[in-house]
C-alpha positions as CSV (number, residue, x, y, z in Angstrom):
1,M,0.0,0.0,0.0
2,K,1.4,3.4,-1.0
3,A,0.3,6.8,0.3
4,D,-1.6,9.0,-2.2
5,Y,-1.4,12.7,-1.3
6,K,-3.1,13.7,-4.6
7,N,-2.1,17.0,-6.2
8,W,-2.8,20.5,-5.0
9,V,-4.0,21.3,-8.5
10,P,-6.9,18.9,-9.1
11,K,-6.6,16.9,-12.4
12,G,-10.3,17.6,-13.0
13,M,-9.6,21.3,-13.1
14,V,-6.9,20.8,-15.7
15,L,-9.1,18.5,-17.8
16,G,-12.1,20.9,-17.4
17,T,-10.2,23.9,-18.8
18,L,-8.9,21.7,-21.6
19,A,-12.5,20.7,-22.5
20,V,-13.6,24.3,-22.4
21,T,-10.7,25.2,-24.8
22,C,-11.7,22.5,-27.2
23,V,-15.4,23.6,-27.2
24,L,-14.4,27.3,-27.8
25,L,-12.2,26.2,-30.7
26,V,-15.0,24.2,-32.3
27,I,-17.4,27.1,-31.9
28,A,-14.9,29.5,-33.4
29,M,-14.4,27.2,-36.4
30,I,-18.1,26.9,-36.9
31,L,-18.7,30.6,-36.8
32,G,-15.6,31.3,-39.0
33,I,-12.6,33.4,-38.0
34,K,-13.7,36.1,-40.5
35,S,-16.8,36.9,-38.4
36,V,-16.7,39.2,-35.4
37,L,-18.2,36.5,-33.2
38,G,-15.8,33.9,-34.5
39,I,-12.9,36.1,-33.6
40,V,-14.3,36.7,-30.1
41,F,-14.5,32.9,-29.5
42,L,-11.0,32.4,-31.0
43,V,-9.6,35.0,-28.5
44,L,-11.4,33.2,-25.7
45,M,-10.0,29.9,-26.9
46,V,-6.5,31.3,-26.8
47,L,-7.0,32.6,-23.3
48,S,-8.5,29.3,-22.1
49,A,-5.5,27.4,-23.7
50,L,-3.0,29.6,-21.9
51,G,-4.9,28.9,-18.6
52,T,-4.9,25.2,-19.3
53,L,-1.1,25.3,-20.0
54,W,-0.5,27.2,-16.7
55,M,-2.5,24.7,-14.7
56,F,-0.8,21.7,-16.4
57,L,2.6,23.1,-15.6
58,M,1.4,23.7,-12.0
59,Y,0.1,20.1,-11.9
60,K,3.5,18.8,-13.0
61,A,5.4,20.9,-10.5
62,F,3.3,19.9,-7.5
63,S,3.1,16.2,-8.4
64,Y,4.5,14.0,-5.7
65,N,5.8,11.6,-8.3
66,G,7.1,14.1,-10.8
67,T,10.5,15.6,-11.3
68,R,10.1,18.9,-9.4
69,Q,8.0,17.5,-6.4
70,M,7.5,20.9,-5.0
71,S,4.7,19.7,-2.7
72,R,6.9,17.1,-1.1
73,H,9.7,19.6,-0.7
74,I,7.4,22.1,1.0
75,I,5.8,19.5,3.3
76,E,9.1,18.2,4.5
77,G,10.4,21.7,4.9
78,V,7.5,23.0,7.0
79,S,7.3,19.9,9.1
80,S,11.0,20.3,10.1
81,Y,10.0,23.4,12.0
82,V,7.4,21.6,14.1
83,K,8.8,20.5,17.4
84,I,6.5,18.7,19.8
85,P,7.4,17.3,23.2
86,D,6.7,13.6,23.9
87,G,3.2,13.2,25.0
88,G,2.3,16.6,23.5
89,K,-0.3,17.4,20.9
90,C,-0.1,19.3,17.6
91,L,-2.9,20.8,15.5
92,D,-2.6,20.8,11.7
93,V,-5.1,23.2,10.2
94,G,-6.4,22.4,6.8
95,C,-4.8,19.0,6.6
96,G,-6.1,18.1,3.1
97,S,-4.7,14.7,2.2
98,G,-2.9,14.4,5.5
99,A,0.6,15.1,4.1
100,L,1.8,17.6,6.7
101,S,0.1,15.9,9.6
102,I,1.9,12.6,8.7
103,A,5.2,14.3,8.1
104,C,5.0,15.9,11.6
105,A,3.9,12.6,13.1
106,K,7.0,10.9,11.6
107,K,9.3,13.6,13.0
108,N,7.6,13.6,16.4
109,P,6.7,9.9,17.1
110,G,6.0,10.6,20.8
111,A,3.4,13.2,20.1
112,Q,-0.2,13.1,18.8
113,I,-1.1,15.0,15.6
114,I,-4.7,16.1,15.0
115,G,-5.5,17.2,11.5
116,I,-8.6,19.2,10.7
117,D,-10.2,20.2,7.4
118,R,-13.6,21.0,6.0
119,W,-12.9,18.8,2.9
120,G,-15.1,21.0,0.6
121,K,-16.2,20.3,-3.0
122,E,-13.3,22.4,-4.3
123,Y,-11.0,19.6,-3.3
124,A,-13.3,16.7,-3.6
125,S,-10.5,14.2,-3.9
126,F,-9.3,15.0,-0.3
127,S,-11.2,13.4,2.6
128,K,-10.9,12.1,6.1
129,N,-10.7,8.6,4.8
130,L,-7.9,9.5,2.5
131,C,-5.9,11.0,5.4
132,E,-6.4,7.9,7.5
133,S,-5.5,5.6,4.6
134,N,-2.3,7.6,4.0
135,S,-1.4,7.3,7.7
136,V,-1.7,3.5,7.5
137,A,0.3,3.5,4.3
138,E,3.1,5.5,5.9
139,G,3.0,3.3,9.0
140,V,2.2,6.1,11.5
141,N,-0.3,5.6,14.4
142,N,-0.1,8.9,16.1
143,T,-2.4,10.9,13.8
144,S,-6.2,11.5,13.9
145,F,-8.4,13.5,11.6
146,Q,-11.7,15.4,12.0
147,Q,-13.9,17.9,10.3
148,G,-13.1,21.5,11.3
149,D,-13.4,25.2,10.5
150,A,-10.2,27.3,10.6
151,C,-12.2,30.4,11.3
152,K,-13.8,29.0,14.4
153,L,-11.8,26.1,15.8
154,D,-13.7,23.6,18.0
155,F,-10.9,23.6,20.6
156,N,-10.4,25.3,23.9
157,D,-7.7,27.9,24.5
158,E,-4.2,26.5,25.1
159,S,-5.1,23.0,23.9
160,F,-1.9,22.2,21.8
161,D,1.8,22.2,22.2
162,A,2.3,23.1,18.5
163,V,0.1,24.4,15.6
164,T,0.9,24.2,12.0
165,S,-0.6,24.8,8.6
166,N,0.4,24.9,4.9
167,Y,-1.2,26.9,2.1
168,V,-4.6,27.1,3.7
169,Y,-5.7,30.5,4.9
170,H,-5.3,32.3,1.6
171,N,-8.0,30.1,0.2
172,I,-10.5,31.3,2.8
173,P,-12.6,34.3,1.7
174,S,-11.8,36.9,4.4
175,K,-11.0,40.5,4.8
176,D,-8.9,39.8,7.9
177,R,-6.7,36.7,7.6
178,Q,-4.6,38.0,10.5
179,A,-7.7,37.3,12.6
180,I,-7.7,33.7,11.4
181,L,-4.0,33.4,12.5
182,L,-5.0,34.7,15.9
183,E,-7.8,32.1,16.1
184,T,-5.2,29.4,15.4
185,L,-2.7,30.8,17.9
186,R,-5.5,30.9,20.5
187,T,-5.4,27.1,20.8
188,L,-1.6,27.1,21.5
189,K,-0.4,26.5,25.0
190,K,2.0,28.9,26.7
191,G,5.5,27.9,25.6
192,G,4.0,26.1,22.5
193,T,5.4,26.7,19.0
194,F,3.9,27.5,15.7
195,A,4.9,27.1,12.0
196,I,2.4,28.4,9.5
197,H,3.2,28.5,5.8
198,D,1.1,30.5,3.4
199,I,1.0,33.2,0.7
200,M,1.4,36.1,3.1
201,S,1.5,38.9,0.6
202,K,0.2,42.3,1.6
203,S,-2.9,41.9,-0.7
204,K,-3.9,38.7,1.1
205,Y,-2.7,39.4,4.7
206,G,-2.1,43.1,5.1
207,D,1.1,44.2,6.8
208,M,2.7,41.0,8.2
209,E,5.7,42.8,9.5
210,S,3.4,44.8,11.8
211,F,1.6,41.6,12.7
212,V,4.9,40.1,13.8
213,E,5.5,43.1,16.0
214,K,2.0,42.8,17.4
215,L,2.6,39.2,18.4
216,K,5.8,40.2,20.2
217,T,3.9,42.9,22.2
218,M,1.3,40.1,23.1
219,G,4.1,38.1,24.7
220,Y,5.1,35.8,21.8
221,E,8.8,35.1,21.5
222,D,11.2,34.4,18.7
223,V,8.6,35.4,16.1
224,R,9.9,35.4,12.6
225,L,8.6,35.6,9.1
226,I,10.8,33.4,6.8
227,D,10.7,34.0,3.1
228,T,10.3,30.7,1.3
229,T,10.7,32.1,-2.2
230,N,14.4,32.7,-2.0
231,G,15.4,29.2,-2.9
232,M,14.2,27.6,0.3
233,F,11.1,25.9,-1.3
234,M,11.1,27.7,-4.7
235,N,13.0,30.5,-6.5
236,K,11.6,33.9,-7.3
237,W,10.7,33.0,-10.9
238,E,8.7,30.0,-9.8
239,S,6.9,31.9,-7.1
240,T,6.0,34.5,-9.7
241,W,4.6,32.4,-12.5
242,M,2.9,30.0,-10.0
243,G,1.2,32.9,-8.2
244,L,3.0,32.1,-4.9
245,T,4.7,35.4,-4.4
246,G,4.7,36.3,-0.8
247,S,5.0,32.7,0.4
248,A,6.5,32.6,3.9
249,I,6.6,30.7,7.2
250,L,5.3,32.5,10.3
251,M,6.9,30.9,13.2
252,G,7.6,31.5,16.9
253,R,6.8,30.5,20.5
254,K,3.9,31.6,22.6
C-alpha cells in the first residue's frame, strides 16, 4: 500500500479547462474566423488554452511523483520546523490529504497530531478517509483527523503544544486573515510553538511585519517571518509564474 497525497492542482480542473478550450475552438471554427463573433470565440479559446497550459505546468510541478515534487519539498520543509514534546499534541489546520500531519507525526513519534479540514467540494479528492489511509500506508499511528473550521476552531484555549498549517488561509474568503491566524494561535499552550506557511502577501494578509511586532507585544517570542521564495522551497521566478509570491513561514513561540 502506498500513500496517495493527490495533487494541489486537481486533475479535474486541468481537464475541465482543456475541455472548455476545445469547445471554444469548435465554436470559433463553426462561426468562422472572418466573423466578429468567431474572432471573439477564438480569442477566448487562446486565453483558455493559456490557462490550461498554466494549470498543467502547476500540476506537474506539484506532483509527488514528478521531477520537481514541490509539494513534497514544502511539506518536508514546513514539518522540520514543528517540534512537539513527547506526550504533546499538535494541530494541523487544513490537513487536506494528511501530508503535513503525517510528516509531523514521523518527525515527532512521541506526540499526537490532530489534522482538521472541511474537505469541501473544491478539493473533492481530499477526505478524512484518504488521510487515514495515507497514515496507514506511511506506518504512523499517532495521527487523527476530523472535520473543522479554521475560522472557528472547536478547541479550547491552550489545547496544543504546537500548531501548523500549509497553504490554507489564503483560500479562505476573508478581509482579515490575521484574525484567522490569531484564532489558530488561541489554541496554543504557553510555551508552545507554531509554524504556519502561506502566501502572506500584503494583498492577502495586510502588513505582516506589523503583525509580527504585534505578536511580540502580546508576549510571543522568537517570532519570525521566513521568506520561502528565496530558494528555500522555490525560487523567485517559480513563485511569480505560479502565483505564490509572498510565500513565507510565520513561526515562533507563545
